[in-house]
C-alpha positions, 0 to 999 in steps of 0.5 A: 528478506521481510515478511510481506503481509498486508499493511506492511510499509515497504519501498518499490522503486524508491517510493514508500508503499503499503501492501493491500493484498497478498497471495497473487501471482504474476508470470509464475511469481509471487505478487502483491497489490500495493498502494503509494504512500504519501506524506503530503496531502493529495488534492481533494479529487484524488481518492485516498485514505488518511492513516495517522501512525506514531511516526507520521501521517500518511495518505494511501493513494488509491489512485496509484495501486498496482500489482507487482512481483514481491521480489520488487519490494524492498524493506523500508528500514524506517518507521512505523513498519505497518499501517494501523488496522482502522485506515488499512481496513478502510483503504482496502474496502475503498479499493474493492468498491471502485468499479475499475478495481484490479486484482 
């Protein structure tokens, strides 16, 4: 199993996601907060952060954030593996600034 650290790109229910927060618990199990990654630009009304990597351009969808059990995540087995630090920090800061932020 891949290590689950902040910024790691994995898959959850066949969708590519990025881990935004670790060290959580759900029903006694280890959990993480994730956000869906999209390779297509969402509408202007959708809160998101653009992340350019050596592999592709992604948008971290801040409207599709959830906390899931860590065992529900699987390795993406494709590049880039992790998001760059700058867009990752921006996504986390924007998520924490949202009035209805969970986690």
